[in-house]
N, C-alpha and C positions, 0 to 999 in steps of 0.2 A: 949280514942282514943290514946294517946301517948303509952300505954301499948301495944296496938294492933300493932302499927307501929314498935315498938321495937321487937316484935316477928316474924314480916314478913321476915326479912333477912334470917332466917333459911330455907325458902322455895327456896332461890336462891343460897346460897353460902355454900361452904364446909368449913371444919375447917381451921383456919387461919395458922396453921403451915405447911400447905400443898400448900401454895401460894407463888409464887416468882414474884415480880414486879420490874420494873426499878426504879432507884432513880435519876431523872433528876435534876442536879445542875447547869450545865454550861450555861452561857448566850448563847452560840452557839446553844445548843439544844432548848432552849427557843424561840430564834428568828427563827431558821430553821422551827420549827413546827408551830409557830405563823404565819409567813409569807406564809407557805404552805396552811394553812387554809384559810387565806385571798385571796390568789390567786384563790383557788377553788371557793370561794364564789363570787368573783368578776366576774369570767368567767360564773357563773350561770345566770347573769343579762345582758341585752342588753348593747353592744353587746360584745361577740357572742351570749349570751343567751343560754348556754348549761344548760338547767334547771336540768337534773339528778345530776349535780355536788352539787346543794344545799343539796341533800340528803346525802352527805358524807363530806361536807365542815367542819362542826362543830366537827366531830369526832376527828381528829388529836388534836385540841387544847382542846378539853374536856378531852382526854386522858392525855394531858400535865397537866391539872388541877388535875387529879388523882395521877400523879407520880411526880410532882414537889416537890423538897425537901423544897423550900422556898415559901411561899405564897407571900411575898413582891416582890420577883423577878418575880413571876407569873404575879402579877398585873401590874408591870411597864413594862415589856417586851411585855405583851399583849396589853397594852395601846398603845405602840409605834407602833406595828404592826396594831392595829385598826385605829390609827390616819393616818398612811400612807394610809390605805385602804379608809377611808373617804375623804382624800384629792384627791384621784384618782377618787373615784366615784362621788364626788360633783364638779369636776373641771369645770363643765358647769356654776358654779356660779362666777368664777373668773372674767368675763367680766362684771358682774352686780355689785359685791361688794366684793373686794379683802379682806378687813378686816373682813367683815362678814363671808365670806367663810372660812377663817382660824379659826375664833372663833367657828362657828358652827360645823366644822369638830373636833375641840378639844372636844366640849361638847358631840357630838354623839359618839366619841371614848371611852367615859368612860364606856358605857354600856356593851362592850364585857368583860373587866376585872371584872366588877361588876357580870356579869353572871358567870364567872369562879370561883370567890371567893365564891359566893352564892352557886353555885352547889357543889363546894368542901366541903363547910360546911355541907350541907344537905346529901350529899353522904356519908360522913364519919360518920355522926351521926346516920343515919337510914339504910344505907347499902341496899337501894332499888334498883331495876334494873334501869339502865340509860335510857331504852327505855321509862320509866315514868318520871324520874327525869330531864332529859334534857328538854323536853317540859314544864314540871312543872315550870322550872326556866326561860327558855328563853323566853317563850310566854308572861308571865306577864311584863317582862322588855320591850319587843317589844311594848306591849300595853301602858306602862307608857311613853316611849319615843315618841310615836305617838299621845299622848293625851294631856300631861301636858307641862307647860312652854310655854306660849302664843300660845296654841293650838297644841303643839308638832310638830314633824317632822316624819310623818309616811313613808317616803320614804324608799325603800329597805326592806320592810317586807319580812321575809323568804318566805311566801306563794305567794308573788307577782311574784317570779321567776318563777312560774308554769303556769302563764297566757300567752295566746298568744298575739302577738303584731305586726306580719307581715302578709301580704296576703298569704293565703294558709296554715296557721299554724292552726292545730286542737286544739280543747279545751280539756284538759284532764278531763276525768270523775270525778276523785276524788276531783277536785276543786269546785264542785257543792255543797259540804258541807258547803261552805261559807254562804249559805242562812239559815244555822241553828244557827250559833254563830259568823258570820263575818269572814273576811279573816284570823283571828287568828286561826280559825279551821284548815285552810289549813296549816299554819305555824306550828301548833301543830303536824299534821301528818308528815311534813317534818323533824321536830325535833326529832320525834319518830324513824325515820330511822337512823338518826345520832346516837341516843341513842342506838339503836340495834347493830350498828357497834361497839360501845364502849363496850357494854355487850359481844359481841363476841370476840373481842380482849382480854378482861380481862379473859374471860372463858378460851381462849387458854393458858393464863398464869397459870391457875389453874391446878396444876398437877393432880388433881383427875378428872378433867373434867366431872362433873356430867351432864349427858344427860338430866336429870330432869330440871336442871337450863336453859340449852340452849332451851329445848323445851318450857319452860314457857316464855322466852324472845320472841321467835318467835311466840308463840300463841297470846301473848298480841298485837305484831305488826300486825299480819295477821289479827286479829279480827278487829282492828281499820280500816286497809286499805280495807279490804273485805266489811265492812259496808259502807265505803266511796264510793267505786266503785259501790256497789249496789244502793246506794242513787243517784249517778250521772247517772246510767243507767236509773233509773225511771224519774228523772228530765228531761233529754234530750229527752226521748221518749214522755214524755207529751208535751213538747215543739214542737216537730215534728208534732204531732197530731193537734196542735193549728194553724200551718201554713196552713192547708187546710181550715180553716174558713175565708172566704173572708172578711166578715164584720168586722173582728178584724184586718185588715191590712190597713196601710196608707202610701201614697206615700210622701217621703220627699227628698228634695234636699239640699246637703251641699256644700257651696261655700268656697273654700280655697284660701285665698290671700298669697302673698308672699312679704309682705311689711316689710322692715328691720326696726328694732327698732329705728334707727337713723332717718328714715323718719318720724317716728311717733312723736319723741321727738323734733326734729330739722328739719322740712320739708324744702326742697329746693324750690325755686321759681318754681311754676308749678308742683312740684312733688306730692303735696297733690291731686290736681285735677286729675293727671295722674293715681294715685293709685285708686282714686274713680271711675273713668271712667272705669278702668280695672275690677273693682269689679262688676259694673253694667253690663258690657259686659259679663262677665262670668255668671251672673245671667240670662241675657237674653238667652245665649246659652243653659243653663240648662233648661229653661222653654220651649224653642223651641224644645229641644231634647225629651221631655215627657210632653204632655199636660195634664196628669193625676196628676201631682204634686200638692199637697195640702198645703205643708208647705216648705218654703225656710229658711234656717239658714245661718246668717253671723257670722263671728268671733266676739270676744270680742273687744270693743271700735274701731271698723272700721268705724263708723261714726264719722267724725273728730270734730263734735261740740256737745255740750249737746242738747238733743231733748226732755227733759221733759217739760210738760206744762208750767212751770214758764219761762223756757228759750225761749220757742216759743212765749209766749206772749210779751217778750222783743223784740224779733225779729220783731214781727208784728207792735209794737208800733214804733220802729225805722223806719220801712219801711213806715208807714203812715206819720211820720214826716219828710221823706226824709233824714234821717240821716244814712242810711245803712240798716241793716235787711238782708243782702245777705246770711246769714247763713240759713235762712229759707229754702233756695233751697234744702238742703239735706233732710230735713224732707218731702218736697213736692215730691221729686223724688222717695223716698221709697214708699210714698202713691200711687203715680202714677203707679209705678211697681205693687203694690199689686192689685189695682183697675183694671188695664189693663188685667192682667192675672188671676184674682179672685183667689188669693191664700193668705194664711197667711204668713206674714214675722215676723221672730224673729231676731232682730238686736241688737248689742251690741254698747253702747255709754256712755258718761259720762252723769251726770245729775248735776244740780246746784241749790242750794237754796241761795237766796241773803241775806235775813235778818233773822237770822245771816247767814253768808256765810258758806256754807257746800257744799262739793263735794261728789259725789257717783259714783261707778262703776255699771252701770245699764244694764237691758235688757228691750227692748220695743217690743210690740206686735202690728203689723199693721194688720187690718182686710181686707177681700176681697173687701170692698167698698172704701178702700183707707185711712180710718181713723185710728188714733192711739187708741188702746183700752185704757179704763180707768185705768186698772191695769198695773203695771210695777213691775219689781223686782230689788232691789239693793242689791248687794253683802254684805252678813252678815259676813262670815269668811274671814277677810282680811289677806293679807300676811305680817307677821312682817317684817319691815324695807323695804319692797317693796311698801306697801300701807299705812303704818303708822309706827311711831317709838314708841315702847313700853317703859314704865317705866319712861320716861323723859319729859312727857308733861308739867309738872309743873316747870321745870328748863330749861328756854330757852338756857342758854349757854351750858348746857349739851347736849340739843337736837341738837344744832348746831354742836357740836362735832361728834354726831352720823351721822348727815347728811353728814359731811365731810368725815368720815372714813368707815361708814358701809352702806351708801346709794348709789344707782346707779345714783342719780341726782346731788349730790354735795352741798356745802354749800349755804345757802340762798334760797334754792328751797324747800319750805315746801309743800310736795305733799300729806299730810295726807288726806286720804278719810274717810268719815264717814260711819259707818256700816249701812245697812239696818235694819229695824225693823220688817218686815213682810215676811214670807216665802209664796210668792204668788204662787197660782195654777192658771195657765191660762186655759181658756176655748177655745178650738178650735171647732167651729161648722161646720160640714161637709155639704155637699150638700144635703144629704138625712135626714138632721135634727138631726142625731146622734152627740154626742159630745165626744172629747178626752181631758182628763185632762193632762196639760203639766206643768212641773217645769223646771227651767233654772239654774242649777248650773253654776256659772261663774268661769273661771280660775281653780284654784287648789281646788275648792269646790268638784270637782269629784275625788279627791285624798284622801279625808278624809271620812271615814265610818260615822262619826257623822253628817257630812254636808248633805250627800245624804239621810241618814236615816231620818233626820228631815224634809227634803223636801218631801219625798215620803210617810212618815207615820206619824200619829198622834194618839191620844187616840182613835179615832173612827176606825182606821185601815188604809188601803192603801188609799192614797189620790190623786195618780196621775197614769197615764198609760204610760207616755213617758217623758224621760229626754232629754233635748236639752243643750249640754254643749257648751258655747261659751269661747274660749280660745285664748290667744295671746302668743304663744311660740317663738315669734321672738326675745326674749331676749337671746335665747340659740342657735344661728345658728350652725350647723355643729356638734352637739353633740348628745349623745344618750338620752338626757333628754325627748324628745318627745316619744321615744319608751317606756321608763320607765312610763311615764305618762299614755300611753295606758293600760299598764298592771294593773295599779291601777284603771283605769276606768272599766276594765273588771270585776274586783272584786266588784265594786259598783253595776254593773247591776245584778250580780249573787245574792248578799246580798239582794237586794230589790226586785228581780224579775221584774225589770223594764227596758225595752230596752233603749239604749242611742244612739243619733246621736251627734257627735262631729265636730263642725266647728271650725277649728284652723288655725290662721294666721301662715304661714310657715310649717303647718303640725305638728302632724299627724291627719288628718280628717278622720273619720271612723264611720261606723255603728257597733253597739255591740248589739246583741240580749239579752234576758233575761237569757239565758244560757251561756253567755260570749263568744259566737262565733263571730269572727270579720270578717268584710267586708260587702260590698265593701269599699275600700279606695279611696281617691282621689289620682291618680297616674300620673306621667308623662309619656312622650313618651317612656322612657326607664325602666319604672316600679318603678322609685324613688317616694317616698312618702313624702319627706321633701324638703324644699327650692325650691318648685314648687308652681304654682297656678293652679287651675282647679276646677272641680265639680264632685260630685258623686250623683247618685240617687238611692233610694232603696225603696222597699215596706217593711215597717217595720211590724212585727207581734206583736201585742199587747198582754199581757199576763195577764189574770185575776187573777192568783194566788197571794196569799199573802205569805210572807216568815215568818219562825219562827223568824229570826233576826229582822224583822220589828216589832214584838211584844215584844221580850225580850231585844232587843239591846245589850249592852256590859255587861249585868248582868252576864252571864257565865264567861267571861274573868275576870270580877272583882272578882268573887268568887274564881277563879283560882289564882288570885294575893293575895287574902286574905290567902288562903291556902299556897301558898309559903312563905308569911310573917310569918305565925304561925310556919311552920317548920324551918324557918331561925332563928327565935327567939329562939326556942328551942335548935337548933344546935349551936347557939352562946353561949349559957350558957356552952358548952362543947368545946370552941374554942381551948383549948389546943391540940385537936386532929388535929389541922391544920399542925403541924410540921412533916416534912418528907413525903415520899410517902405513900399512903394508903395501908394498909395490910388487905386483906379480912379475 
């Protein structure tokens, strides 16, 4: 295998003595190119969300990696550019955890210089076309940062920038390949375009300018994109045909609240009931607007008290003993709404176990007869520092420091949630006796491929027909976080071929079909989709197809990561080639 790799460069490059390349030494050139790339990449995400820029953003800094005289200078200047980028892009975390925000940005910033150094190593050793090596290095690192270290941070995957997130935006055909090997497949395609630009620029510096080389670069890129477009055309047209099958459709209503996080954590007198009454009012308006609604979805933790059976038993006992039990009211009102309108309710609430004391972030299902279903779901993939403090559970003094400096709650407030143990599939029995299988990813669980994959598929195959995401994005008012969240949810629906309905406190609440098309949204009177309350109703088309990703999961990207690691190790053995700009 190494011998084959060593012979491949002859297909793409002319003799070394006929090539002239820049030798970038100054800090000014490093910073100018690094920050230019970061600016282009930032503009590709919401907002403004100019997605074509993602196809060119990596090219300047990758060329810097090819032409930089010093690898050390390349690493540190690109780290600073990357750190500035992450500080800007994650600025919505400042109000939640200032210390955690700065630390997370610093950790995430390491991946860009790591990509540049690894790509430089592999490029110089094997002299393969960048249209292949850029995705070969970039995508595995994207997989690693989104998977490991307390579940990873998958935000701002290169492929996410290609997904729609606003009313009226179309879904690009080529992102349908996410159902083959996850959203990393889309990132691979976008990285290929960047690599093609790198190949073209370096080809221009080659004085012989072999058209054979340029033709090969373009052919590789065109084959990949042509195949992706063809796959997208097939996938979306099958979905269009499914929309004509009435029995596969189900009417769902999304309720979007606009409760500030301060009201949830420190409710003012009367504010809790005012927020609750407004949510009930919106629900009644939605049910009056369309009598065919079968499912109503409320956001995460919008029921202000635990409503799991153990908590309800305590409320009933207190009520019998005349010692309170007023919190039973919330459970009873949800049941009354369900029974009155003969619909299924999915609501977010806390859950509590008393001996030993454990708290959960849960979703509950109320049946059309008003009773609470036996099954519930408690969130499994918790948010580090937001729902638990990693690493320090056995050191109380250290945990208290983490709570003080990295937690949104402050010292003395141990908010640790216990993860759920079972990925529940709820059964919605319809009026005609047919059933719909429903899973309920909570909060950021719809941002991670591994979470929705485990909810939607098991060893027997596809196990659900519809995802209902309950989220509270009230932590991040006035930011683009909610829009970015939608882009990630779009990828989850394509990967699994399962439509999703997202009910989100403060927005963005939206329906996403199994091809990633978005809408309708919950919108305000002026078309706004965040920091407003309201409801949206849609007839969701269920999709019987299973995806390849549902069967193979992350195996393809893991194999890609292994291939990158092998090439990097071989190249590292010849690391003396890192000095000076590359000479073809």
